NUPA-886096 format. One record per residue (C-alpha): residue number from 1; x, y, z. Coordinates in steps of 0.1 Angstrom, whole numbers, plus 5000, padded with zeros to 4 digits. Layout:
<rs>
   nr    xx    yy    zz
  NUM     X     Y     Z
...
</rs>
This chain:
<rs>
   nr    xx    yy    zz
    1  6631  2166  1740
    2  6607  2179  1765
    3  6578  2202  1754
    4  6575  2238  1764
    5  6550  2230  1792
    6  6568  2200  1807
    7  6578  2219  1837
    8  6542  2221  1848
    9  6526  2195  1873
   10  6511  2167  1854
   11  6476  2176  1863
   12  6481  2209  1844
   13  6494  2192  1813
   14  6461  2174  1806
   15  6423  2177  1812
   16  6396  2200  1801
   17  6398  2226  1829
   18  6433  2237  1820
   19  6438  2257  1788
   20  6470  2269  1771
   21  6470  2295  1743
   22  6478  2278  1711
   23  6493  2300  1683
   24  6481  2332  1700
   25  6499  2365  1697
   26  6508  2378  1733
   27  6506  2414  1719
   28  6469  2409  1712
   29  6460  2411  1749
   30  6474  2446  1757
   31  6439  2461  1754
   32  6423  2490  1737
   33  6416  2470  1706
   34  6403  2492  1678
   35  6409  2524  1697
   36  6434  2551  1687
   37  6469  2546  1700
   38  6470  2578  1719
   39  6444  2563  1744
   40  6470  2539  1756
   41  6497  2547  1782
   42  6524  2530  1760
   43  6539  2564  1755
   44  6543  2584  1787
   45  6541  2617  1767
   46  6529  2625  1733
   47  6548  2651  1712
   48  6527  2682  1722
   49  6529  2671  1758
   50  6566  2667  1758
   51  6572  2702  1741
   52  6546  2719  1765
   53  6564  2704  1795
   54  6598  2715  1780
   55  6587  2752  1774
   56  6569  2754  1807
   57  6600  2743  1826
   58  6621  2767  1805
   59  6598  2796  1812
   60  6596  2789  1849
   61  6634  2785  1852
   62  6639  2818  1834
   63  6613  2835  1856
   64  6629  2822  1887
   65  6663  2836  1876
   66  6652  2870  1863
   67  6622  2877  1886
   68  6626  2854  1915
   69  6602  2869  1940
   70  6574  2874  1914
   71  6579  2838  1901
   72  6578  2824  1937
   73  6547  2843  1945
   74  6529  2830  1914
   75  6539  2794  1921
   76  6528  2797  1958
   77  6495  2813  1947
   78  6488  2786  1922
   79  6497  2759  1946
   80  6475  2773  1974
   81  6446  2777  1948
   82  6449  2741  1936
   83  6451  2727  1972
   84  6421  2748  1983
   85  6399  2739  1954
   86  6408  2702  1958
   87  6402  2702  1995
   88  6368  2719  1991
   89  6356  2695  1964
   90  6366  2664  1982
   91  6349  2678  2014
   92  6317  2684  1994
   93  6318  2649  1979
   94  6325  2633  2013
   95  6296  2651  2031
   96  6273  2643  2002
   97  6278  2606  2008
   98  6279  2606  2045
   99  6244  2623  2049
  100  6226  2606  2022
  101  6241  2570  2015
  102  6238  2571  1977
  103  6246  2535  1970
  104  6221  2516  1949
  105  6195  2503  1975
  106  6193  2465  1976
  107  6172  2446  2001
  108  6170  2411  2012
  109  6137  2409  1993
  110  6153  2419  1961
  111  6178  2391  1964
  112  6152  2366  1974
  113  6131  2376  1943
  114  6158  2366  1918
  115  6149  2336  1896
  116  6177  2312  1900
  117  6167  2296  1865
  118  6171  2328  1846
  119  6203  2338  1863
  120  6229  2347  1836
  121  6263  2330  1833
  122  6288  2350  1854
  123  6325  2350  1844
  124  6349  2357  1873
  125  6385  2366  1865
  126  6411  2357  1891
  127  6447  2370  1880
  128  6473  2353  1902
  129  6510  2356  1902
  130  6533  2342  1928
  131  6503  2336  1951
  132  6510  2300  1963
  133  6505  2310  1999
  134  6470  2324  1994
  135  6455  2307  1963
  136  6438  2281  1986
  137  6420  2310  2004
  138  6409  2325  1970
  139  6393  2292  1958
  140  6375  2289  1992
  141  6362  2325  1990
  142  6349  2322  1953
  143  6334  2288  1961
  144  6314  2303  1990
  145  6297  2328  1967
  146  6260  2324  1967
  147  6255  2317  1930
  148  6246  2285  1911
  149  6277  2266  1902
  150  6265  2257  1867
  151  6261  2295  1860
  152  6297  2303  1871
  153  6326  2306  1846
  154  6357  2310  1869
  155  6390  2317  1852
  156  6421  2314  1873
  157  6448  2334  1852
  158  6481  2319  1857
  159  6513  2333  1843
  160  6532  2308  1822
  161  6563  2309  1844
  162  6546  2308  1878
  163  6556  2273  1888
  164  6550  2278  1927
  165  6513  2288  1922
  166  6508  2260  1896
  167  6520  2235  1921
  168  6498  2249  1948
  169  6467  2247  1925
  170  6476  2211  1916
  171  6471  2202  1952
  172  6435  2217  1953
  173  6403  2200  1942
  174  6388  2226  1921
  175  6351  2227  1914
  176  6340  2220  1878
  177  6332  2256  1871
  178  6370  2265  1877
  179  6393  2266  1848
  180  6430  2273  1851
  181  6442  2294  1822
  182  6478  2298  1813
  183  6486  2333  1803
  184  6514  2332  1776
  185  6546  2352  1782
  186  6547  2386  1767
  187  6550  2423  1775
  188  6540  2445  1792
  189  6535  2421  1821
  190  6509  2426  1848
  191  6474  2422  1858
  192  6457  2440  1830
  193  6472  2419  1802
  194  6462  2387  1821
  195  6426  2399  1826
  196  6424  2407  1789
  197  6435  2372  1780
  198  6410  2358  1803
  199  6383  2381  1790
  200  6389  2367  1754
  201  6378  2333  1768
  202  6349  2345  1789
  203  6316  2327  1785
  204  6294  2350  1807
  205  6272  2380  1801
  206  6287  2396  1832
  207  6320  2394  1846
  208  6337  2402  1879
  209  6373  2407  1888
  210  6389  2397  1922
  211  6425  2398  1935
  212  6443  2368  1950
  213  6436  2375  1987
  214  6399  2388  1982
  215  6370  2376  2003
  216  6338  2389  1987
  217  6306  2387  2006
  218  6286  2357  1994
  219  6257  2377  1979
  220  6278  2402  1959
  221  6272  2387  1924
  222  6234  2388  1930
  223  6236  2423  1943
  224  6255  2435  1913
  225  6229  2421  1889
  226  6201  2438  1909
  227  6221  2471  1906
  228  6224  2465  1868
  229  6187  2461  1866
  230  6178  2491  1887
  231  6203  2513  1871
  232  6192  2507  1834
  233  6209  2499  1802
  234  6235  2526  1806
  235  6251  2512  1837
  236  6282  2493  1825
  237  6299  2488  1858
  238  6291  2481  1894
  239  6318  2487  1920
  240  6316  2469  1953
  241  6334  2483  1984
  242  6368  2472  1997
  243  6378  2469  2033
  244  6405  2449  2052
  245  6403  2419  2074
  246  6435  2426  2093
  247  6431  2463  2104
  248  6447  2457  2138
  249  6478  2441  2128
  250  6500  2472  2131
  251  6498  2509  2128
  252  6503  2508  2090
  253  6473  2485  2085
  254  6451  2508  2107
  255  6459  2538  2087
  256  6453  2518  2055
  257  6420  2506  2067
  258  6409  2541  2077
  259  6419  2554  2042
  260  6399  2526  2025
  261  6370  2534  2047
  262  6370  2570  2036
  263  6375  2562  1999
  264  6352  2534  1994
  265  6324  2545  2019
  266  6324  2581  2012
  267  6344  2594  1982
  268  6333  2569  1956
  269  6296  2569  1967
  270  6298  2608  1967
  271  6311  2608  1930
  272  6285  2582  1922
  273  6258  2606  1936
  274  6271  2635  1916
  275  6275  2616  1883
  276  6312  2622  1882
  277  6338  2598  1867
  278  6347  2571  1891
  279  6383  2559  1892
  280  6375  2522  1898
  281  6392  2501  1926
  282  6414  2473  1914
  283  6391  2446  1923
  284  6354  2437  1929
  285  6344  2455  1897
  286  6314  2440  1878
  287  6309  2445  1841
  288  6286  2440  1813
  289  6311  2419  1791
  290  6298  2434  1758
  291  6305  2469  1770
  292  6337  2460  1786
  293  6349  2447  1751
  294  6334  2477  1733
  295  6355  2502  1752
  296  6387  2482  1748
  297  6389  2465  1781
  298  6420  2472  1802
  299  6451  2490  1790
  300  6480  2467  1797
  301  6505  2496  1796
  302  6487  2514  1825
  303  6496  2503  1861
  304  6464  2514  1874
  305  6443  2500  1845
  306  6411  2502  1868
  307  6412  2539  1873
  308  6418  2544  1836
  309  6390  2522  1826
  310  6365  2540  1849
  311  6373  2573  1833
  312  6371  2557  1797
  313  6336  2543  1805
  314  6324  2576  1817
  315  6338  2594  1786
  316  6318  2571  1764
  317  6285  2578  1782
  318  6284  2547  1803
  319  6277  2549  1842
  320  6294  2532  1872
  321  6273  2528  1903
  322  6284  2518  1939
  323  6267  2489  1959
  324  6270  2483  1996
  325  6287  2450  1994
  326  6321  2445  2008
  327  6351  2425  1996
  328  6378  2420  2023
  329  6414  2422  2014
  330  6446  2420  2033
  331  6460  2454  2042
  332  6497  2456  2035
  333  6516  2454  2068
  334  6551  2458  2056
  335  6563  2494  2051
  336  6587  2488  2021
  337  6560  2465  2004
  338  6534  2493  2011
  339  6557  2519  1995
  340  6561  2497  1963
  341  6524  2492  1961
  342  6515  2529  1967
  343  6542  2542  1942
  344  6525  2519  1916
  345  6491  2534  1923
  346  6505  2569  1921
  347  6524  2562  1889
  348  6492  2548  1874
  349  6472  2580  1884
  350  6498  2601  1867
  351  6497  2579  1836
  352  6458  2581  1835
  353  6459  2619  1838
  354  6485  2622  1810
  355  6466  2598  1788
  356  6431  2615  1792
  357  6446  2650  1789
  358  6462  2644  1755
  359  6431  2662  1740
  360  6419  2684  1768
  361  6390  2700  1747
  362  6376  2667  1737
  363  6377  2655  1773
  364  6359  2686  1783
  365  6332  2680  1758
  366  6328  2644  1768
  367  6328  2649  1806
  368  6312  2683  1808
  369  6323  2711  1832
  370  6317  2691  1865
  371  6331  2659  1852
  372  6362  2676  1838
  373  6368  2694  1872
  374  6361  2663  1892
  375  6387  2644  1870
  376  6414  2671  1877
  377  6408  2669  1914
  378  6407  2631  1918
  379  6438  2624  1896
  380  6460  2655  1893
  381  6448  2670  1927
  382  6454  2638  1948
  383  6490  2635  1933
  384  6496  2672  1939
  385  6486  2670  1976
  386  6512  2643  1982
  387  6537  2668  1967
  388  6526  2699  1984
  389  6519  2686  2020
  390  6555  2683  2031
  391  6566  2715  2015
  392  6538  2734  2032
  393  6544  2718  2064
  394  6581  2728  2064
  395  6574  2764  2053
  396  6547  2767  2081
  397  6571  2753  2107
  398  6599  2778  2096
  399  6573  2807  2096
  400  6562  2801  2131
  401  6596  2792  2145
  402  6618  2817  2128
  403  6596  2842  2111
  404  6622  2849  2082
  405  6620  2882  2066
  406  6617  2867  2031
  407  6583  2851  2037
  408  6562  2882  2038
  409  6575  2892  2004
  410  6565  2857  1991
  411  6531  2858  2008
  412  6511  2889  2000
  413  6482  2891  2024
  414  6456  2875  2002
  415  6478  2846  1994
  416  6488  2843  2030
  417  6453  2843  2043
  418  6440  2818  2016
  419  6471  2797  2021
  420  6467  2795  2058
  421  6431  2786  2057
  422  6436  2761  2029
  423  6465  2744  2046
  424  6450  2742  2081
  425  6414  2735  2071
  426  6425  2712  2043
  427  6446  2690  2066
  428  6419  2690  2093
  429  6392  2680  2065
  430  6414  2651  2054
  431  6417  2639  2090
  432  6379  2645  2095
  433  6370  2625  2063
  434  6389  2595  2076
  435  6372  2597  2110
  436  6338  2599  2091
  437  6348  2569  2071
  438  6358  2549  2102
  439  6323  2559  2117
  440  6305  2549  2086
  441  6323  2516  2085
  442  6316  2512  2123
  443  6353  2507  2129
  444  6353  2528  2159
  445  6386  2516  2174
  446  6404  2532  2143
  447  6391  2566  2150
  448  6419  2576  2172
  449  6445  2566  2146
  450  6428  2587  2120
  451  6438  2618  2140
  452  6475  2611  2133
  453  6470  2605  2096
  454  6494  2633  2085
  455  6523  2609  2094
  456  6507  2584  2069
  457  6506  2612  2042
  458  6544  2616  2047
  459  6548  2581  2035
  460  6526  2589  2005
  461  6551  2617  1997
  462  6579  2593  1998
  463  6560  2568  1975
  464  6553  2598  1951
  465  6589  2605  1944
  466  6596  2569  1939
  467  6566  2569  1914
  468  6581  2599  1895
  469  6614  2582  1893
  470  6598  2550  1879
  471  6576  2569  1855
  472  6609  2582  1839
  473  6629  2549  1840
  474  6604  2520  1840
  475  6569  2534  1832
  476  6552  2501  1826
  477  6569  2481  1854
  478  6543  2463  1876
  479  6555  2461  1912
  480  6540  2430  1926
  481  6522  2434  1960
  482  6532  2407  1984
  483  6503  2388  1999
  484  6500  2365  2029
  485  6519  2387  2053
  486  6491  2386  2078
  487  6488  2348  2077
  488  6526  2345  2082
  489  6525  2368  2111
  490  6499  2347  2127
  491  6518  2316  2121
  492  6548  2331  2138
  493  6528  2343  2168
  494  6514  2309  2174
  495  6548  2292  2172
  496  6566  2284  2204
  497  6594  2307  2214
  498  6627  2294  2202
  499  6613  2271  2176
</rs>
């Protein structure tokens, strides 16, 4: 009878650079080891949150039935206030970063001064799943890193049933520092669980995480070490910036690139400058491995385990800093694939907010007033804006085209004026922030597309409703992002017509 791994190519059934877990319990790699269960997103709502939501919905429903106008005025006033505060805070964060460049300063002289002999072992985690068409590119990108090969510990984390990627790897000549690690089957399935499994086998003092299509700048590992040294012992994480190598593929990739420029070049550096919690990007995070293990690593039940980990680090007194080093990725160019990807991100932000709000008083004590407010804006405020934008746009259109008599009753003058300013100024600011991001990234050709970003936000609203539906039905389901679409489009463009 054939063994359990006989379906793998022969190269992966023998040799020291491929490891398979022996007698390990898959449940051991869900993360948060030693931490209270309520810190995990395994349960969407704990008991008090469920009852609070139930009575809140019951109370609002009763108010809308018995005091319809007063209830609507309250809801609109609350929505306008949340929208206005969120917009003002993000404006302040963006301008703070645009005028001061708060990233950790790293010069060429700093890099040259590093002693190659004393460089620490650096573990690189590469979770891959169904990435046969891009895994060769990943190996080339990691091999190109400017770091001694004998100090690299590269783990390609391969799911046990991923035969296609296994075959693609079998055809590559991997450097000795690479090890293909088979992640045993188990639930919940996803990137976080694979990374926890890889972390349990890491040999380095520091580790970095990259996605399958990533192309990090060659000096990124060295820059991260300099940032750790300059930031001091309380710096647990260094976040590099992300951008895209296919911004001009279509309108969607242009919007996506402008969004990333605003987020990674302005918003995250602004949060860094103000010492606020930083929701990490899903890749190009660099960690002190001992601290990463101390805080429980990644929560496998959270589909944006990166954002959750960033908040958890901050709550425990650790700092995250931003460096001016870029990892280039592939912008999602397919609309339906983009909606699947974005709905997962939004679902994960909701999960993260619910988890950390299970004890609001404790969260307030650990983050402080500013950190607590920033967390609400970046997590709940971002999700709320996706919900509110289409509603406000429709109401504004109806108001100016029909001027219905019911609206003045719903909008007392203070609410009307604040709402008008918040809505118009808030949308102009979000457009402006993406323009600034394109200018900071020197992607001048994208500026004109930033002015029509509201259409992009409508797509986010579609993704929001999909995320809410999945949060109820499949909260831990990880929707795989399809990679290699850019390369496929290039191949088709080069192919002769009719072939």
